[in-house]
C-alpha positions in Angstrom: -19.1 -11.2 -9.6 -22.3 -9.9 -8.3 -22.7 -6.2 -8.2 -23.4 -5.1 -4.7 -26.7 -3.6 -3.6 -26.2 0.4 -3.4 -28.4 2.8 -1.7 -26.9 6.0 -2.5 -23.4 6.9 -4.1 -22.1 8.9 -0.9 -23.3 6.3 1.6 -21.9 3.5 -0.5 -18.5 5.0 -0.9 -18.4 5.7 2.7 -19.5 2.2 3.9 -17.4 0.5 1.5 -14.3 2.4 2.3 -15.3 2.0 6.0 -15.3 -1.6 5.4 -12.0 -1.7 3.6 -10.3 0.6 6.5 -11.5 -2.0 8.8 -10.2 -4.7 6.8 -6.6 -3.4 7.4 -7.2 -3.2 11.1 -8.4 -6.7 11.2 -5.5 -8.0 9.0 -3.0 -6.2 11.0 -4.3 -8.2 14.2 -5.2 -11.5 12.5 -3.7 -12.0 9.2 -5.3 -13.1 6.1 -5.8 -16.7 7.0 -7.6 -16.0 10.1 -9.6 -13.0 8.7 -13.0 -13.1 10.0 -15.9 -11.3 8.1 -17.7 -10.9 11.5 -14.6 -9.2 13.0 -14.4 -7.0 9.9 -18.1 -6.0 10.1 -17.7 -5.2 13.9 -14.7 -3.1 13.3 -16.4 -1.3 10.5 -19.5 -0.7 12.7 -21.8 -2.4 9.9 -24.0 -5.4 10.2 -22.6 -8.7 8.7 -25.5 -8.6 6.0 -24.4 -5.2 5.1 -20.8 -6.3 4.7 -22.1 -9.2 2.4 -24.0 -6.8 0.3 -20.6 -5.2 -0.6 -18.4 -8.4 -0.6 -19.9 -11.9 -1.1 -16.9 -13.7 0.3 -13.6 -13.3 2.1 -11.9 -13.8 -1.2 -13.9 -10.8 -2.9 -13.0 -8.6 0.2 -9.3 -9.3 0.1 -9.1 -8.7 -3.6 -11.0 -5.3 -3.1 -8.5 -4.5 -0.1 -5.6 -4.9 -2.5 -7.2 -2.4 -5.1 -7.9 -0.3 -2.1 -4.5 -0.3 -0.9 -3.1 0.4 -4.5 -5.6 3.5 -4.7 -4.2 4.8 -1.5 -0.7 4.7 -2.5 -1.4 5.7 -6.1 -3.4 8.8 -4.8 -1.0 9.5 -2.3 2.1 9.6 -4.6 0.0 11.6 -7.2 -0.7 14.3 -4.4 2.9 14.4 -3.3 4.3 14.7 -6.6 1.7 17.0 -8.3 3.2 20.1 -10.2 6.9 18.8 -9.8 9.2 17.6 -12.4 12.6 15.9 -12.6 14.6 15.3 -9.5 12.0 17.2 -7.3 9.0 14.8 -8.4 11.3 11.9 -7.8 12.5 13.1 -4.4 8.9 13.7 -3.5 7.9 10.2 -4.4 10.7 8.8 -2.1 9.7 11.0 0.7 6.1 9.8 0.3 7.3 6.1 0.0 9.2 6.5 3.6 6.1 8.4 5.0 3.7 5.8 3.7 5.6 2.9 5.3 6.1 4.7 8.5 2.3 5.0 9.0 1.2 1.9 7.2 -0.5 -0.5 9.7 0.0 -3.4 7.5 3.7 -3.6 8.1 2.7 -5.9 11.1 1.3 -8.4 8.9 4.8 -9.4 8.0 5.3 -10.6 11.5 1.9 -12.6 11.6 2.0 -14.1 8.0 5.4 -13.8 6.5 4.5 -16.4 3.7 1.4 -14.6 2.7 3.4 -11.2 2.6 6.2 -12.6 0.5 3.9 -14.0 -2.0 2.0 -10.7 -2.3 5.5 -8.9 -2.5 6.5 -11.1 -5.3 3.3 -10.1 -7.3 3.6 -6.2 -6.5 7.4 -5.8 -6.9 7.4 -5.6 -10.6 4.4 -3.0 -10.6 6.4 -0.9 -7.9 9.5 -1.1 -9.9 7.8 0.0 -13.1 5.9 2.9 -11.3 9.3 4.1 -10.0 11.2 3.8 -13.2 8.8 6.2 -15.1 10.2 8.7 -12.5 13.8 8.1 -13.5 15.8 8.6 -16.4 19.2 7.9 -18.1 20.5 4.4 -19.1 20.5 2.9 -15.7 16.8 3.8 -14.6 15.6 0.3 -14.5 18.7 -0.8 -12.3 18.0 2.3 -10.2 14.2 1.5 -9.8 14.9 -1.9 -9.0 17.4 -1.3 -6.3 15.2 1.5 -4.7 12.3 -0.9 -4.6 14.5 -3.6 -3.0 15.6 -1.2 -0.4 12.1 -0.1 0.3 11.0 -3.9 0.6 13.8 -4.5 3.0 12.6 -1.6 5.1 9.2 -3.1 5.0 10.1 -6.4 6.1 12.6 -5.4 8.9 11.2 -2.0 9.8 13.7 0.8 10.6 13.1 3.5 13.0 15.3 5.9 11.1 13.3 7.4 8.4 16.1 9.9 7.7 18.5 6.8 6.9 15.7 5.0 4.8 15.2 8.4 2.7 19.0 8.5 2.3 19.3 5.1 1.0 16.3 5.5 -1.6 17.9 8.7 -2.6 21.3 6.9 -3.2 19.8 4.1 -5.0 18.1 6.5 -7.4 21.0 8.8 -8.0 19.8 11.8 -6.1 22.6 13.7 -4.6 22.7 14.1 -0.6 20.6 17.0 0.8 22.5 19.5 2.8 
């Protein structure tokens, strides 16, 4: 893989992130199969040669976009759970999952390219389960994590407009007592 040409670290990070954020918007409209690098460049407000300095191909852009999404999620969950322990930390993570899915523009991709989404979900499912399992304890931690992730995936595929119900289901799956 070729290293992109970089002018200054501050500008590079900003340009790279702008391109990746634009990729989310274009993917939500067109899907992965019909993703156009020209459309991504236009959405990001950069020239096509600038985009190619950062990403030499559509495949490289999509791989970087996957990393970018994981970083956004991981950073968000880390911020949401910072300084918390036990059930409070788990509950903060579950609330973040609900908020993230509610605000996530990529949810429309399921309607555009379900086969691509399902393939991606099958790869990310074990990673998500393992991350959530770290926040759980007890002999059924693996089952609780797997159940909660399956609930989250079902809400991703068939979007719910009731975030409170979604959160209640995640709490139930992980054994958190109902909030009064």
